[in-house]
N, C-alpha and C positions, 0 to 999 in steps of 0.2 A: 373794656375799658371803666366807663362811664360810672356803670354800675359798682364798682369798687370804691368811690368817691364819697355814691351817695349810701352805701352799706356801712361806710365808713363814719359816718358825718351822724347816721343813726344809733349805731353802736354807740357814740359821744353821749348820744344825749341819754340813750335807756342805763348806759351807766350814771349816767348825773342824776339824773328820775332816779335809779337806784338808792343812790348815796343819801339823797332827798330825802327819801322813804323813811332809810333807815335811822335818821339825825333827829324827822318826828317822833318816831317811833320810841329810839331814845329815852325823849326827853318828857313820852308819857308815861315811862316805866319809872327815872326818874323824879316825875314832878317835879318841873323844869320848864321855862315857858320853848313854848313851840316857833318855829322860824313861820309865822303867821301868813308870807306868800306860798303857799307850798301848794303845787295845784290839785285841786280836789280830787280829780284821780286817782292818783298814788296812794289815798288812804284809805281806808275804811272805815268809816266818820260810826259804824257801829259801837264798836269797839274801842278806837282813839279819836282824841275830841281835846278842844282846847276849851278851855272857859275863858270869856272876856272879863276884865278889861286887861288882865295881864298874861292872856293868851297863856295861862301853864296847863302843860300838857295835862290829859289825865286817859283813864283807863276806865272801860264797862267794868270784864270782872277780871277774877283771878286766873280764869282758864285764859285771856283771849292774852294777857302780862305773860302767865308761864310761855304760852308757846309762840311771842313773839321772842321772847327772849331766848331761849331754844333756838331758834331759826337764827339768830342775829350770835349766835355761841356758835351754833352750828357753821356758819359762813366766815366767825374769826371777824363777826363787827361791831364787837363790842367786848365789853367786857363783863359778865353776867355769869362769871363763875363761880361769885358768891352768892351762895343762895339765898344769903340773908341780906342780900338788896334789895 
């Protein structure tokens, strides 16, 4: 029974990390400021990163942007249905 409680705590953390990851990627795709307290292990900075001093999110290439937007759409985590975005 103790494992069930531990499992739910880990599951809650994973959901929170997924949300933080998605928020960060959304900000990068949209060119908005990112949350600068996002843990570094959640983001692959080769593709998504923030520039100081305003922490504006950027993406390294269009392929990374398209792949991330496709995944966000697939899991209904964002409104990137408009291809002009």
